[in-house]
N, C-alpha and C positions, 0 to 999 in steps of 0.2 A: 300195734305200737301207738302209744299215747303221744299227743302233742299239745302244745300250749297255744292259745289264741288270745289276742287282746280285744277286749270289748269295752265300750264306754260304760260309765256308771249307770246311765239311763237304761241301756240295754240290760245290764245286770239286774237292775231293779225290775224291769219288765219281765225278765225270765223268772225272777224270784216270785213275782206276783202270780205266775202261772203254775207254781208248784201245787200239786194236788195233796202232797203230804210233806212233812218237814224234811225227811231224809231223801227226797227225790233229787237226783243229780241234774245239773244243767244239761248233761248229755242226754238224759232221758227226755227232758223237756224238748230239746232240739229235735230228737228223733220223732217225737209225737207231732211236732210241727211239720216236719218233712213228710211224715206219713199222711198227714191231712192234705198234702198237695199232690200226692201220687195219683195218677189217673186210675180209675177203677177198671177191672179186667173186662174183657169182652163178654165172658160168661155172666158176670154180674150185671152188665148192661142188658143182656138178653133176659135175665131173671126179672129185672126191674120192669122191662117192657111187658113181659108176660103178666106180672102182677097188676100192672096198670090196665091191661086188657081184661083181666079177671074182674077188677073193680068196675070198669065201664059196663061189662056184660052181666053184672050182678052176681058173680060167683064168689060172694063173700058173706060172712056172717058177722053180725054185731056181737059185742061182748055179752049182751043180755041174752041173745039167742043161744050162744054157746053155753052160758050158765044154765039156761032152762033145759037144754038138751042133756046136760050132764047132771041135772038135779042138784045144782050148787046153790 
């Protein structure tokens, strides 16, 4: 069920400035903003911690190393 909300002209302009494309709705913009504030999952936190350990311990390859290995 859709509803109507009242916003100031300043907020309307700020939302319009965030549009990635002309036909993007204010609802899509607001959902994107909400999504940016949702806490990341526990699994994602574990994956980030593992990636950081891999970097610290040298288990990474540079882009140049990968290109060389793949003959690109």
